[in-house]
C-alpha angles and dihedrals in degrees: 000000000000143000120226153144124298110235140177144141122317104276099234100033121091124228128028121084127341100200130077119241133200105230117198117247092245114038124208117224133208126174115342139167115233117235131025115311118210098228106052143104120237137225130198137176116274124231133193116273096199138065130218087264097063101030126123088197128102115294094223088109095040092138091058120092102217097180112123093351121134114269116225122208141187136209114217135188129214112203124231096038130101107249137184116186133183111211115194121211093025133103096189135049121238117267112285094027128105121234110231094178140326130213143117135318112250136183140150119306116275100239137130093247095050134091123221123265131183125282107245136173113249120199112258089233104052123193134210125226112242114240093011127141131224108292125232091224123058136195127215132187115257120240126203120245104197126203100080084039110058106265091208089068106018103054113212116258096004118138111248123237128216140186132204113219136186136197 
């Protein structure tokens, strides 16, 4: 379906998301607030944490030094199966897919006193439960930290979009 850039939380910062995501090479933006916001999660590009010397992977690239190099990714589709897919950094589903909803990527707050949660797609028009009380868990929009993600495409401190697609 698409090739992209592996991304996740900054490796030595607490909070934000715990799972890796495959971000498309060219993100699609909606509403965003310029500059860093205090109550957000963060996402950065992922790099390899191993070298060719300590890798259990195939040695076909043995001359390549993987250590601290950006990790590509791909999202694939196998026909004939019911599939629901969350695509971060997109506002529209690929051709032939149905949009279930679109919104913004959310996670736990990036803060020293927080634990990591999963990155999830939250509908762009959130609702509130009637009669509810303040929850003990909280969600926050996720901002891009570029550098390990290409700054030309992934603009620093922009809130990242997402779309949930079915086929």
